[in-house]
C-alpha positions in Angstrom: -25.4 92.2 -10.7 -27.2 94.7 -12.9 -25.3 97.8 -14.0 -27.8 100.0 -12.3 -27.3 98.2 -9.0 -23.7 99.2 -8.9 -24.6 102.6 -7.6 -25.3 101.4 -4.1 -22.0 99.9 -3.3 -20.1 102.7 -4.9 -21.8 105.4 -2.9 -21.6 103.4 0.3 -17.9 102.7 -0.4 -16.9 106.4 -0.4 -18.8 107.4 2.8 -18.5 111.0 3.5 -17.2 112.0 0.0 -20.6 111.0 -1.5 -23.7 113.0 -2.0 -26.8 110.8 -2.0 -30.1 112.5 -2.6 -30.6 115.4 -0.2 -28.0 114.1 2.3 -24.7 116.1 2.1 -21.6 115.6 4.1 -18.3 117.6 4.2 -14.9 116.1 4.6 -12.7 117.2 7.6 -10.5 119.2 5.1 -13.5 121.1 3.8 -14.6 121.8 7.4 -11.2 123.2 8.3 -11.2 125.4 5.2 -14.7 126.7 6.2 -13.5 127.5 9.7 -10.4 129.2 8.3 -12.6 131.5 6.0 -14.8 132.3 8.9 -11.9 133.3 11.1 -10.4 135.5 8.4 -13.8 137.2 8.0 -13.9 137.9 11.7 -10.3 139.1 11.7 -11.1 141.6 9.0 -14.1 142.9 10.9 -12.1 143.2 14.0 -9.3 145.1 12.2 -11.9 147.7 11.0 -14.0 148.1 14.2 -11.3 147.8 16.9 -9.8 151.3 16.3 -13.2 152.9 16.6 -13.8 151.0 19.9 -10.4 151.9 21.2 -10.9 155.6 20.4 -14.1 155.6 22.4 -12.6 153.6 25.3 -9.7 156.1 25.7 -12.1 159.0 25.5 -10.4 160.5 22.4 -12.1 163.0 20.0 -13.9 161.8 16.9 -11.4 164.1 15.1 -8.8 161.5 15.4 -10.9 159.0 13.5 -11.6 161.5 10.8 -7.9 162.5 10.6 -6.8 158.8 10.3 -9.5 158.2 7.7 -8.3 161.3 5.7 -4.7 160.1 5.9 -5.6 156.6 4.7 -7.6 157.9 1.9 -4.9 160.3 0.7 -2.3 157.5 0.9 -4.6 155.2 -1.1 -5.2 157.7 -3.9 -1.5 158.7 -4.0 -0.5 155.0 -4.3 -3.0 154.5 -7.1 -1.7 157.6 -9.0 1.8 156.3 -8.5 0.9 152.8 -9.7 -0.8 154.4 -12.8 2.3 156.4 -13.6 4.5 153.4 -13.2 2.1 151.2 -15.2 2.0 153.8 -18.0 5.8 153.9 -18.3 6.0 150.1 -18.2 3.3 149.8 -20.8 5.2 152.2 -23.1 8.3 150.0 -22.7 6.3 146.8 -23.4 4.7 148.4 -26.5 7.4 150.8 -27.6 7.4 149.6 -31.3 3.6 149.8 -31.7 3.4 153.3 -30.1 6.3 154.7 -32.2 4.8 153.4 -35.4 1.4 154.9 -34.4 3.1 158.3 -34.0 5.1 157.9 -37.3 1.8 157.4 -39.2 0.7 160.9 -38.2 3.9 162.4 -39.5 3.1 161.4 -43.1 6.5 159.7 -43.6 7.6 157.4 -46.5 6.0 153.9 -46.8 9.3 152.1 -46.3 9.4 153.6 -42.8 6.2 151.8 -41.8 6.5 148.6 -43.8 9.7 146.6 -43.9 8.7 144.8 -47.1 8.5 148.2 -48.9 11.8 149.2 -50.6 13.2 152.7 -51.2 13.6 153.7 -54.8 15.7 156.9 -54.9 17.1 156.0 -58.3 13.6 155.9 -59.8 12.8 159.4 -58.3 15.9 160.8 -59.9 14.7 159.4 -63.3 11.4 161.1 -62.7 13.1 164.3 -61.9 15.0 164.2 -65.2 12.0 163.3 -67.3 9.4 165.5 -65.6 9.7 168.5 -68.1 9.0 166.1 -71.0 6.0 164.6 -69.2 4.7 168.2 -68.7 5.0 168.8 -72.5 3.2 165.6 -73.3 0.3 166.5 -70.8 0.0 169.9 -72.4 -0.4 168.4 -75.8 -2.9 165.9 -74.5 -5.0 168.5 -72.7 -5.2 170.9 -75.6 -5.7 168.4 -78.4 -7.9 165.7 -77.0 -9.4 166.6 -73.5 -10.3 170.2 -74.7 -12.3 168.7 -77.6 -14.1 166.2 -75.3 -15.1 169.0 -72.8 -16.5 171.1 -75.7 -18.7 168.2 -76.9 -19.9 167.3 -73.3 -22.3 170.4 -73.1 -23.5 173.2 -75.4 -22.4 175.7 -72.7 -18.8 174.6 -73.0 -18.4 175.0 -76.8 -15.8 177.8 -76.4 -13.8 176.1 -73.6 -10.0 176.6 -74.1 -6.9 175.8 -72.1 -4.9 179.0 -72.0 -1.9 177.9 -69.9 -0.7 174.4 -68.9 2.3 173.9 -66.7 3.2 171.0 -64.4 5.9 172.9 -62.6 9.2 171.7 -61.4 8.1 169.3 -58.6 7.9 165.8 -60.0 5.8 162.9 -58.8 7.6 161.0 -56.0 7.5 157.2 -55.4 7.9 156.7 -51.6 8.2 152.9 -51.9 7.9 149.8 -54.0 6.6 146.5 -52.9 7.1 143.5 -55.2 4.9 140.4 -54.7 6.5 137.0 -55.2 3.9 134.8 -53.5 0.4 133.9 -54.6 1.0 135.3 -58.1 1.1 133.6 -61.5 4.5 132.7 -62.9 3.6 134.7 -66.2 3.1 138.0 -64.5 5.0 140.6 -62.4 2.9 142.4 -59.7 4.2 145.4 -57.7 2.7 148.3 -55.8 3.9 151.9 -56.2 3.3 154.2 -53.2 3.0 157.6 -54.9 3.0 161.1 -53.4 2.5 164.2 -55.5 2.7 167.7 -54.1 3.1 169.6 -57.3 3.2 173.3 -58.3 0.8 172.9 -61.1 -0.5 176.0 -62.9 -3.4 175.4 -65.3 -5.6 178.3 -66.6 -8.6 177.9 -68.8 -11.3 180.1 -70.3 -14.9 178.9 -70.2 -16.2 182.0 -71.9 -14.6 185.3 -72.6 -15.5 186.7 -69.2 -15.2 183.5 -67.2 -11.8 182.0 -66.3 -11.0 178.9 -64.2 -7.9 177.0 -63.2 -5.9 175.5 -60.4 -2.5 176.3 -58.7 -1.5 173.2 -56.8 -2.4 169.5 -56.4 -1.7 167.0 -53.6 -2.3 163.4 -54.5 -1.5 160.3 -52.5 -2.3 156.7 -53.1 -1.1 153.2 -53.9 -0.9 152.2 -57.6 -0.8 148.6 -58.4 1.1 147.7 -61.6 0.8 144.3 -63.4 3.1 143.3 -66.2 1.4 140.4 -68.0 1.7 138.1 -69.8 5.5 137.5 -69.8 6.5 136.2 -73.3 9.7 134.9 -74.8 10.1 137.6 -77.4 10.6 141.4 -77.4 9.4 143.4 -75.5 9.2 140.4 -73.1 5.9 141.8 -71.7 2.5 141.5 -73.5 1.0 144.6 -71.8 0.8 146.7 -68.6 -2.2 147.2 -66.4 -2.4 149.9 -63.7 -5.1 150.7 -61.1 -5.7 152.0 -57.6 -6.8 149.3 -55.2 -8.2 152.0 -52.9 -9.4 155.5 -53.7 -6.5 158.0 -53.6 -6.6 161.2 -51.5 -6.7 164.5 -53.3 -6.4 168.2 -52.4 -6.7 171.0 -55.0 -6.1 174.8 -54.8 -8.5 176.4 -57.3 -8.1 179.8 -59.0 -10.4 182.1 -61.0 -14.1 181.5 -60.8 -13.5 178.0 -59.5 -11.8 179.6 -56.5 -15.3 179.4 -55.0 -14.8 175.6 -54.7 -12.2 176.3 -52.0 -15.0 177.3 -49.7 -15.5 174.8 -46.8 -18.9 173.9 -48.0 -17.9 173.2 -51.6 -14.2 171.9 -51.4 -15.3 168.5 -50.2 -17.8 168.2 -53.0 -15.4 169.3 -55.8 -12.6 167.0 -54.6 -15.0 164.1 -54.2 -16.4 164.6 -57.7 -12.9 164.5 -59.2 -12.0 161.4 -57.2 -15.2 159.8 -58.5 -14.0 160.5 -62.1 -10.6 159.0 -61.3 -12.2 156.0 -59.8 -14.4 155.5 -62.9 -11.3 154.4 -64.9 -8.5 153.9 -62.4 -9.9 152.3 -59.2 -10.9 148.6 -59.1 -12.8 147.1 -60.8 -11.7 149.7 -63.4 -8.2 149.5 -64.9 -5.9 151.3 -67.3 -4.4 148.8 -69.8 -1.8 149.4 -72.4 -1.2 146.3 -74.7 2.3 145.9 -76.3 1.5 143.2 -78.8 -1.5 142.5 -81.0 -2.2 139.0 -79.6 -3.3 140.4 -76.2 -7.0 141.1 -75.9 -7.8 144.4 -74.2 -11.0 143.1 -72.7 -9.3 140.3 -70.9 -6.6 142.7 -69.6 -9.0 145.4 -68.5 -11.8 143.1 -67.1 -10.5 139.7 -66.0 -12.9 137.5 -64.0 -12.9 138.2 -60.3 -11.0 136.0 -57.9 -14.1 135.4 -55.8 -16.9 137.0 -53.8 -17.0 137.9 -50.1 -20.3 137.8 -48.4 -20.4 140.3 -45.4 -22.9 139.8 -42.6 -23.2 143.1 -40.8 -24.5 141.7 -37.5 -24.3 144.2 -34.6 -22.2 146.7 -32.7 -21.7 147.4 -29.0 -20.4 150.0 -26.6 -20.6 152.7 -29.2 -19.9 156.4 -28.3 -22.8 158.4 -27.1 -22.9 161.5 -29.3 -26.4 162.8 -28.5 -26.2 164.2 -25.0 -29.4 165.3 -23.2 -30.2 167.5 -20.2 -26.9 169.5 -20.5 -24.9 166.3 -19.9 -26.9 165.2 -16.9 -28.9 162.6 -18.8 -27.7 159.4 -20.4 -26.4 159.9 -23.9 -27.3 157.9 -26.9 -26.7 157.7 -30.7 -28.6 156.8 -33.9 -25.9 154.5 -35.5 -25.7 153.3 -39.0 -22.8 151.7 -40.9 -21.3 152.3 -44.3 -19.5 149.4 -46.1 -17.1 150.3 -48.9 -14.9 148.3 -51.3 -13.3 150.5 -53.9 -16.0 152.4 -55.7 -18.9 150.2 -54.3 -20.5 151.3 -51.0 -23.6 150.4 -49.1 -25.3 152.1 -46.2 -27.2 150.1 -43.5 -30.4 151.0 -41.8 -30.3 153.4 -38.9 -31.1 152.1 -35.4 -32.6 154.9 -33.3 -31.3 155.7 -29.8 -29.2 152.6 -29.3 -25.5 152.2 -28.3 -25.7 148.4 -29.0 -27.5 148.3 -32.4 -28.3 145.2 -34.3 -28.6 145.4 -38.1 -28.5 141.7 -39.4 -27.9 142.8 -43.0 -26.0 140.9 -45.8 -23.9 142.5 -48.5 -21.8 140.9 -51.2 -18.7 142.3 -52.8 -16.7 141.2 -55.9 -13.0 140.7 -55.1 -10.4 141.2 -57.9 -7.3 141.4 -55.8 -6.8 139.3 -52.6 -4.7 140.3 -50.8 -4.9 143.9 -51.7 -8.6 145.0 -51.7 -10.0 146.0 -48.3 -13.3 146.3 -46.7 -13.8 149.7 -45.1 -16.4 149.9 -42.4 -17.4 153.3 -41.0 -20.0 153.9 -38.3 -21.8 157.2 -38.0 -24.4 158.8 -35.7 -27.3 160.1 -37.9 -28.1 163.8 -37.2 -30.2 166.3 -39.0 -27.2 168.5 -39.9 -24.0 166.6 -40.0 -23.5 163.0 -39.0 -21.0 162.3 -36.2 -18.2 159.8 -36.7 -18.2 156.8 -34.4 -15.3 154.8 -35.6 -13.9 152.8 -38.5 -12.2 149.5 -39.4 -10.3 148.1 -42.4 -10.0 144.4 -43.2 -8.0 143.0 -46.1 -9.8 140.4 -48.1 -6.7 138.3 -48.2 -7.5 137.3 -44.6 -11.0 136.1 -45.6 -9.5 134.2 -48.6 -7.0 132.5 -46.3 -9.4 131.5 -43.5 -12.5 131.0 -45.7 -14.7 132.3 -42.9 -14.2 134.9 -40.2 -16.8 135.6 -37.4 -15.5 137.9 -34.7 -15.8 141.3 -33.1 -13.5 144.1 -34.4 -12.6 147.1 -32.3 -13.4 150.4 -34.0 -10.4 152.7 -34.7 -10.3 156.4 -34.1 -12.9 156.0 -31.4 -12.7 155.8 -27.6 -15.0 152.8 -27.4 -17.0 150.5 -29.7 -16.8 147.2 -31.4 -18.5 145.8 -34.5 -19.5 142.2 -35.1 -19.0 140.9 -38.7 -19.2 137.5 -40.3 -17.3 137.2 -43.6 -17.5 134.2 -46.0 -15.4 133.5 -49.1 -17.3 132.3 -52.1 -15.5 130.8 -55.1 -16.6 130.9 -58.8 -17.6 127.7 -60.6 -19.1 126.7 -63.9 -20.8 123.6 -62.7 -24.5 124.4 -61.9 -24.9 121.0 -60.2 -22.6 121.9 -57.4 -24.7 124.8 -56.0 -28.3 126.0 -56.0 -29.6 128.0 -59.0 -31.8 130.1 -56.7 -31.6 131.5 -53.2 -33.8 133.4 -50.8 -33.2 136.6 -48.9 -30.2 138.9 -49.6 -27.8 136.2 -50.5 -27.0 135.3 -54.2 -26.4 132.0 -56.0 -24.5 133.3 -59.0 -22.6 136.3 -60.4 -22.9 137.8 -63.8 -20.1 139.8 -65.4 -21.0 141.8 -68.5 -18.4 143.4 -70.8 -20.1 146.1 -72.8 -18.0 146.7 -75.9 -19.8 148.9 -78.5 -22.9 149.6 -80.5 -23.3 150.2 -84.2 -25.8 152.0 -86.4 -27.8 153.6 -83.6 -30.7 155.8 -84.7 -30.5 159.6 -83.9 -33.8 159.4 -82.2 -37.0 157.3 -82.1 -38.6 159.1 -85.1 -35.8 157.9 -87.4 -36.6 154.1 -87.1 -40.3 154.7 -86.7 -40.6 156.5 -90.0 -38.3 154.0 -91.7 -40.7 151.3 -90.6 -43.7 153.2 -92.0 -41.9 154.4 -95.2 -43.1 157.9 -94.7 -41.1 161.0 -93.7 -42.7 164.1 -92.3 -41.4 167.6 -92.5 -40.4 167.4 -88.8 -38.3 164.3 -89.5 -36.6 165.9 -92.5 -35.5 168.8 -90.3 -34.2 166.4 -87.6 -32.1 164.5 -90.2 -29.7 167.4 -90.1 -29.2 167.1 -86.4 -26.0 165.7 -85.0 -25.5 162.1 -84.0 -26.9 161.1 -80.6 -25.2 161.3 -77.2 -25.9 157.8 -75.9 -25.3 155.7 -72.8 -26.3 152.2 -71.8 -28.5 151.2 -68.9 -28.1 147.6 -67.7 -30.4 146.1 -65.1 -31.4 142.9 -63.4 -34.6 143.5 -61.4 -33.7 146.2 -58.9 -30.0 146.3 -59.7 -29.3 149.0 -62.2 -26.0 150.3 -63.6 -25.2 152.9 -66.2 -22.3 153.3 -68.6 -20.5 156.5 -69.5 -21.9 158.9 -72.1 -20.4 158.8 -75.6 -21.1 162.1 -77.4 -22.1 162.6 -81.0 -21.6 159.1 -82.3 -23.9 156.5 -84.0 -21.3 153.9 -83.2 -20.4 154.5 -79.5 -17.6 152.6 -77.9 -18.0 152.1 -74.2 -15.5 149.3 -73.2 -16.9 148.9 -69.7 -17.5 146.0 -67.4 -20.4 145.5 -65.0 -21.2 142.9 -62.4 -24.5 141.7 -61.0 -25.5 139.3 -58.3 -28.2 136.7 -59.2 -30.8 135.2 -56.9 -32.8 133.2 -59.4 -31.2 132.1 -62.7 -34.3 130.5 -64.1 -36.5 133.6 -63.8 -34.3 136.6 -64.0 -33.0 138.3 -67.1 -30.5 141.0 -68.2 -32.1 144.1 -69.6 -30.0 146.5 -71.7 -31.4 149.9 -72.8 -29.6 152.4 -75.0 -30.8 155.9 -74.3 -30.1 159.4 -75.4 -28.3 161.4 -72.7 -30.4 164.7 -72.6 -33.9 163.6 -73.6 -33.7 160.1 -72.0 -35.4 158.7 -75.2 -35.0 155.1 -76.0 -32.7 154.1 -78.9 -32.8 150.4 -78.5 -33.3 147.6 -76.0 -32.2 144.0 -75.5 -33.3 141.2 -73.1 -31.1 138.2 -72.3 -32.6 135.4 -70.1 -30.0 134.2 -67.6 -31.1 130.6 -68.1 -29.7 130.8 -71.6 -26.2 131.1 -70.2 -26.5 127.8 -68.3 -26.4 125.9 -71.7 -23.8 128.1 -73.3 -20.1 127.0 -73.6 -18.3 128.0 -70.4 -21.5 129.8 -69.4 -20.4 132.7 -71.7 -22.1 134.5 -74.5 -19.8 136.6 -76.6 -21.5 137.9 -79.7 -23.3 140.7 -81.6 -26.9 141.1 -80.4 -29.7 142.8 -82.5 -31.4 145.7 -80.7 -35.1 145.8 -80.5 -37.1 149.0 -80.9 -34.2 150.4 -82.9 -32.9 150.6 -86.4 -32.9 147.7 -88.8 -29.1 147.3 -88.6 -28.6 148.5 -85.0 -26.5 146.0 -83.1 -24.7 145.9 -79.8 -21.5 143.9 -79.0 -21.4 142.4 -75.5 -19.9 139.6 -73.6 -21.8 138.0 -70.7 -20.3 135.5 -68.3 -22.1 133.6 -65.6 -20.4 132.0 -62.6 -22.0 130.0 -59.8 -21.1 130.9 -56.2 -19.9 128.1 -53.9 -19.4 128.7 -50.2 -15.9 127.7 -49.2 -15.8 125.8 -45.9 -13.0 126.6 -43.5 -10.5 123.9 -42.9 -11.0 122.0 -39.7 -8.5 123.0 -37.0 -6.5 120.1 -35.9 -6.1 119.9 -32.1 -2.5 119.0 -31.3 -1.9 116.6 -28.5 1.6 117.2 -27.3 1.1 115.1 -24.1 3.6 112.2 -24.0 2.1 108.8 -23.7 2.2 107.4 -20.2 4.2 104.1 -19.8 1.8 101.4 -18.5 3.0 100.0 -15.3 1.3 97.6 -12.9 -0.2 99.3 -9.9 -0.3 97.8 -6.4 -3.8 97.7 -5.0 -4.2 99.1 -1.5 -6.6 97.2 0.8 -10.1 98.6 0.2 -12.6 96.3 1.7 -15.5 98.7 1.0 -14.7 99.2 -2.7 -16.1 97.3 -5.6 -13.9 96.4 -8.6 -13.6 99.2 -11.2 -14.9 96.9 -13.8 -18.4 97.2 -12.2 -18.4 101.0 -12.4 -21.0 101.2 -15.1 -24.2 103.1 -15.0 -25.7 102.6 -18.5 -27.6 99.3 -18.9 -26.0 98.7 -22.3 -22.4 99.1 -21.0 -20.4 96.0 -21.0 -18.3 94.8 -18.1 -14.6 94.5 -18.8 -13.2 91.0 -18.1 -10.3 90.6 -15.8 -6.9 90.4 -17.4 -3.6 89.3 -16.3 -1.8 91.8 -18.5 -0.4 94.6 -16.3 -0.9 97.1 -19.0 -4.6 96.6 -19.1 -5.2 96.3 -15.4 -7.9 98.6 -14.0 -7.1 101.3 -11.5 -8.8 100.7 -8.2 -7.6 103.6 -6.1 -10.4 105.8 -4.6 -9.6 108.7 -6.9 -9.6 106.7 -10.0 -12.7 104.8 -9.1 -14.6 108.1 -9.6 -13.9 108.1 -13.3 -16.5 108.2 -16.0 -19.3 105.8 -15.0 -19.4 104.1 -18.4 -15.7 103.9 -19.0 -13.1 101.5 -17.6 -9.9 103.4 -16.8 -6.5 101.9 -17.6 -3.1 103.2 -16.7 -2.0 103.3 -20.3 -4.7 105.7 -21.6 -5.7 108.4 -19.1 -9.1 110.0 -20.0 -9.3 113.6 -21.1 -12.3 115.9 -21.5 -13.1 118.1 -24.5 -12.6 121.4 -22.7 -9.1 120.7 -21.5 -9.7 119.5 -17.9 -8.5 116.1 -16.8 -11.3 113.6 -16.4 -10.3 112.7 -12.9 -10.2 116.3 -11.9 -13.7 116.8 -13.2 -15.3 113.8 -11.5 -13.4 114.6 -8.2 -14.8 118.1 -8.2 -18.4 116.8 -8.8 -18.5 114.1 -6.3 -21.0 111.5 -7.4 -22.9 113.9 -9.6 -22.2 111.8 -12.7 -23.3 108.6 -11.0 -26.6 110.3 -10.0 -27.3 111.8 -13.4 -25.9 109.3 -15.9 -23.3 110.1 -18.6 -23.3 113.7 -19.9 -21.6 114.6 -23.1 -19.0 117.4 -23.1 -20.0 120.6 -24.9 -18.8 121.0 -28.5 -16.6 123.9 -29.5 -17.4 126.2 -32.5 -14.9 126.3 -35.3 -13.9 129.9 -34.6 -13.2 129.4 -30.9 -9.8 128.3 -29.4 -9.8 125.0 -27.6 -7.0 123.2 -25.8 -7.2 119.4 -25.4 -4.4 118.4 -23.0 -4.0 116.5 -19.8 -3.4 118.1 -16.4 0.1 118.7 -15.2 -0.9 118.0 -11.6 -1.0 114.8 -9.6 -4.3 113.3 -8.7 -4.1 114.5 -5.1 -3.1 118.1 -5.8 -6.1 119.3 -7.8 -8.7 120.1 -5.3 -6.7 120.0 -2.1 -4.7 123.1 -2.8 -7.4 125.4 -4.1 -8.8 128.0 -1.8 -12.4 127.2 -2.8 -14.8 125.5 -0.4 -17.2 124.5 -3.2 -15.0 122.0 -5.1 -16.9 119.0 -3.6 -20.3 120.7 -3.6 -23.1 120.1 -6.2 -24.1 122.5 -9.0 -27.2 124.5 -8.3 -30.5 123.2 -9.9 -30.6 126.1 -12.4 -27.1 125.1 -13.6 -28.1 121.4 -13.8 -31.2 122.1 -15.9 -29.4 124.5 -18.3 -28.8 123.3 -21.8 -26.8 125.6 -24.1 -23.7 127.8 -24.0 -22.1 129.1 -20.8 -20.6 132.1 -22.6 -17.2 133.3 -23.7 -14.3 135.2 -22.2 -12.0 137.6 -24.0 -8.4 137.7 -22.8 -5.0 138.8 -24.0 -2.0 136.6 -23.3 1.6 137.7 -23.9 5.0 137.7 -22.4 7.1 140.8 -21.8 10.8 140.0 -22.0 11.8 143.3 -20.6 10.3 142.6 -17.2 10.2 138.8 -17.4 6.5 138.6 -16.7 3.6 136.7 -18.2 0.8 139.3 -18.7 -2.8 138.1 -18.6 -5.3 140.8 -19.5 -9.0 140.0 -18.8 -11.1 142.1 -21.0 -14.7 141.1 -20.8 -17.2 138.2 -21.0 -20.3 137.8 -23.1 -23.4 135.6 -23.2 -22.8 134.4 -19.6 -25.3 132.2 -17.9 -27.7 134.3 -15.9 -27.9 133.1 -12.3 -30.9 135.4 -11.6 -33.4 137.5 -13.5 -31.0 140.4 -13.3 -27.9 138.5 -14.5 -24.9 137.3 -12.5 -22.5 138.9 -10.1 -19.5 137.7 -12.1 -15.8 137.7 -11.4 -12.8 135.8 -12.9 -10.5 133.6 -10.9 -7.0 132.6 -12.3 -4.5 130.0 -11.4 -1.2 129.4 -13.3 -0.9 125.7 -12.9 0.6 123.9 -11.0 0.6 126.7 -8.5 -2.9 126.5 -6.8 -2.3 127.6 -3.3 -4.2 130.5 -1.7 -1.4 133.0 -2.3 -1.2 132.2 -6.0 -5.0 132.8 -6.5 -5.8 135.9 -8.6 -9.3 137.3 -9.2 -11.0 140.3 -10.7 -13.5 142.7 -9.2 -17.1 141.6 -9.1 -19.4 143.0 -11.8 -22.9 142.9 -10.5 -26.2 142.0 -12.4 -24.8 141.6 -15.9 -24.2 138.8 -18.4 -21.6 141.0 -20.4 -19.2 142.1 -17.7 -16.2 144.3 -18.7 -13.3 143.8 -16.4 -10.2 145.2 -18.3 -7.9 144.1 -15.5 -4.3 143.0 -15.9 -2.5 140.2 -13.9 1.2 139.4 -14.0 3.0 136.2 -13.2 6.7 136.2 -12.4 7.8 133.3 -14.6 10.4 132.9 -17.3 9.4 132.5 -20.9 10.6 128.9 -21.0 8.7 128.1 -17.8 5.5 129.8 -19.0 5.6 127.6 -22.1 5.1 124.5 -20.0 2.3 125.9 -17.9 -1.5 125.9 -18.2 -3.7 128.8 -17.2 -6.8 127.7 -15.2 -9.6 130.3 -15.7 -13.0 130.2 -14.0 -15.8 132.7 -14.3 -17.8 132.6 -11.0 -20.9 134.0 -9.5 -20.2 135.9 -6.3 -22.1 134.5 -3.3 -22.0 134.5 0.5 -19.4 132.3 2.1 -21.9 130.0 3.7 -23.5 128.9 0.5 -22.8 125.2 -0.1 -23.3 125.1 -3.9 -20.7 125.4 -6.6 -20.5 129.0 -8.0 -18.8 128.4 -11.3 -20.5 129.9 -14.4 -17.9 128.6 -16.8 -14.3 127.3 -17.0 -11.5 127.0 -19.5 -8.0 125.5 -19.3 -5.5 127.1 -21.7 -2.4 125.3 -22.6 0.2 128.0 -23.0 2.5 125.7 -25.0 0.1 126.2 -27.9 0.4 130.0 -27.9 3.2 132.2 -29.2 3.5 134.2 -25.9 6.3 136.4 -27.4 3.9 137.8 -30.0 0.9 137.6 -27.9 -2.7 136.7 -28.7 -6.1 138.3 -28.0 -9.0 135.9 -28.5 -12.4 134.8 -27.3 -12.3 131.5 -25.4 -15.4 129.3 -24.9 -16.5 128.6 -21.3 -17.7 125.1 -20.4 -18.5 123.3 -17.2 -17.2 119.7 -16.7 -19.8 117.1 -17.5 -22.5 119.7 -18.5 -24.3 119.6 -21.8 -24.2 122.4 -24.3 -26.6 121.2 -27.0 -29.4 118.7 -26.8 
């Protein structure tokens, strides 16, 4: 017998349970359930209309109906308000720790209150109290002897600038907590964070000109200062040097006096404080560091500007459900926003394009950030509504790059903070640094990069005062104008470094022919073969060129360790003009996330011989093959390999011979027998279908059902279990969507909490979408009274439910259960087609219910294809 001929006996053997062509029959059990649903529908209708009929029959006034309706309405609303109050109180009890911590953050308390790993250091604050007067004397000397002179040289209008009074008061700097890192650090370094808070009574007065005074009265400064002691050595002083920097920009508030008191105005205070923070960031916020070497063997450039730990590529994809800030027609019209996003890491920030009048904007932009400290550095995302006057805030989110380094790739939606609604979709990838150009591409397209260039600009020597100096030296002639300019002061110079459109500038060094910058710059490279680094030395005020240098990046590919560290001769400059610079090239390699191993905690089933019941109309299970290439299993006398010939097991996969020792499972977590039983002979009619694959970022649960074979479909209150899928489902190839849920256990009330948030990318059952709702079973309870479902959301493929369901089970019992979730399309009760849009079976033993989890779960349908 050919394999294809086996379909006839199989379908004929099952009689009324089969579906052949257009002929469809229902089992007596399905007919009974259909009648039961019809009777319940009639009973509900009778319950509603009988009081109206009785009122008319007795000749009562219509007022009685209105009175009863008002009483029922009042009772319903009162019950809802009562349930809301009780739910709010219970929610507070369930999330007491989180809510209290949220309130503590607004009280500006010490860091050790919020973070258990941060330690109190009262002893250190006592030392600072004792040493604070001497610190004030040191700062007075520093301001008057060095900073005052630098200010005078910075501008001709500040030549008479003088500090008249410098006092740092009696309130010292406070350290509210210390956190020491012992993991993911080198053995030859000590890394710790100081949470500092300064609310000082500073009194500084200065004189810009005889009639113009300026100063400040008080300063408030808060931030986290990271301190690194490296390298540890086996001789005094045991530490080679100390490095200090702020990972994030500190917050600052200043009370000005004198003429600068105008900066306290609301329109100027933000600008003045931002400018000062920018100056602090220029030498104390990553990637800038303050370094103090203790021994001569330590190189300052390596301490101040070590190579980054990696690069994070940020895909700013889209946002949804943003707040509407532009309200039209006095609030009667639908509001909208013009959103854009700002990405910030330390001192580096990018602004996205603005999407006009859209609460679900899509940007599809790529930005790359250099990461020096992970964990530590954070990506700050802020979303704004663009307006003509002041942009409205729509929400923010912070993400530590340590999470990206750990998972290699993160692709998910993040809920915006400080906003009533809104989510942002980001994809973050970790790229490591390599010196082997053969491992990665040397050029890329679009906004992504193939390499990173780090440039350490040390100093320059013998710069000309201006262009005329080296021009006349070249000609050998000196004009009268040149002889007058020879008496001029040395140039105020800065360096401009660029690669194509990327341009960075160094600080200005005043009145020096041998400027020392000691700054580091990083660039992203798209094409190593064609791009080059251009360095220009310019005069600060006149912007005249004092020298230039071009370094092709392809030259670094053949250099040792892809590094050039030398003196370079400047072109268009003096004969002896040189610049000392170190350039290091590193290739970027995308790190792939580790594959998630799916744990199979199901114990193996002991193989036992099965007694075959008399089945004269059944063919042997070895003939249940539908593919022509499938081989027929030979009969065996071994009981462990005997085929199952029961009616339920004979509906197994058409190209697989089932054995009692190895029960088949599907890739979306449903038992193979359950799937084929619910489909009837759909598989036999359509051939073998592959189960949909699961993306790496989605949770999946591969486990066998806890139920017996006869308890799956018989106990569900669903009349479509044996019905076929609609044609539009059968012809669909692709994803069936995702569902977002929160699963947690509250020990206070001994309840399993399931929060159904929303779905996305659901299959559209019509041109307007689907009338979707979610049905839940906590297996093995599948009777009608255990069935839970959400409200129906009409004509949408992204329904938002936000409904909570509770199951009265113990924590130990919940860990042995499975949650059966199905997203369905609402239809009339007489429809004889399956209404599932997608399903997922969640094994609760693989989830830490005590901590809880909120994730997106992929929806699949048994036996349906996801990709071609």
